[in-house]
C-alpha positions in Angstrom: 0.0 0.0 0.0 1.4 3.4 -1.0 2.0 5.9 1.7 -0.1 9.0 1.4 0.5 12.6 2.2 -2.1 14.3 4.4 -2.4 18.0 5.0 -5.1 19.8 7.0 -6.1 23.1 5.5 -6.8 26.2 7.7 -10.5 25.5 7.4 -10.0 22.0 8.9 -10.5 20.1 5.7 -7.9 17.4 5.1 -6.3 16.9 1.7 -4.9 13.5 0.9 -2.4 13.2 -1.9 0.0 10.5 -3.0 3.6 11.3 -2.0 5.0 13.2 -4.9 7.2 10.3 -6.0 4.1 8.2 -6.4 2.3 10.5 -8.8 1.5 8.5 -11.9 4.0 8.9 -14.7 1.3 9.8 -17.1 0.4 12.9 -15.1 4.1 13.9 -14.9 4.5 13.4 -18.6 1.5 15.6 -19.3 2.9 18.4 -17.2 6.6 18.1 -18.1 6.9 21.2 -20.3 4.6 23.4 -18.3 5.9 26.2 -16.0 6.3 25.0 -12.4 3.1 26.8 -11.1 1.1 25.2 -14.0 2.6 21.8 -13.2 1.4 22.1 -9.6 -2.1 23.1 -10.4 -2.5 20.5 -13.2 -1.2 17.8 -10.9 -3.6 18.8 -8.1 -6.5 19.0 -10.5 -5.8 15.4 -11.6 -5.3 14.0 -8.1 -7.9 15.5 -5.8 -11.7 15.6 -5.9 -13.7 18.6 -6.9 -14.7 19.1 -3.3 -11.0 19.2 -2.3 -10.3 21.7 -5.1 -13.1 23.9 -3.7 -11.2 24.1 -0.4 -7.9 24.7 -2.1 -9.4 27.5 -4.1 -10.2 29.3 -0.8 -6.6 29.4 0.3 -4.6 32.6 0.0 -1.3 32.5 -1.7 0.7 31.9 1.5 -1.5 29.1 2.6 -1.3 27.5 -0.8 2.5 27.8 -0.7 2.5 26.1 2.7 0.5 23.2 1.2 2.9 22.8 -1.7 5.9 23.1 0.6 4.6 20.5 3.0 3.8 18.1 0.1 7.3 18.6 -1.3 8.9 18.1 2.1 6.8 15.1 2.8 8.1 13.4 -0.3 11.4 12.1 -1.5 11.4 14.4 -4.6 10.0 17.9 -5.2 7.6 19.3 -7.6 9.3 19.9 -10.9 12.0 17.3 -10.2 12.0 13.7 -11.5 14.0 10.9 -10.1 16.1 11.0 -13.3 17.1 14.6 -12.7 17.9 14.0 -9.1 20.8 11.6 -9.6 
């Protein structure tokens, strides 16, 4: 069973995501040439429910950055980095 990343938003709603290294390759492939911010939004839109997206949409920029930072730190690789580029 793959370990999941959990993050509680300021409104108390919990977001569950795969650890970044477990994001399906097809999603990474689709976003590989996008600017980093577009990669993050596209990946989130693919991975979380419309209800979760509604909660994410209510975040201010600092809160959103906290979510992305926590997801990156809770994973072995960061957004915008593949295992091929990290070796």
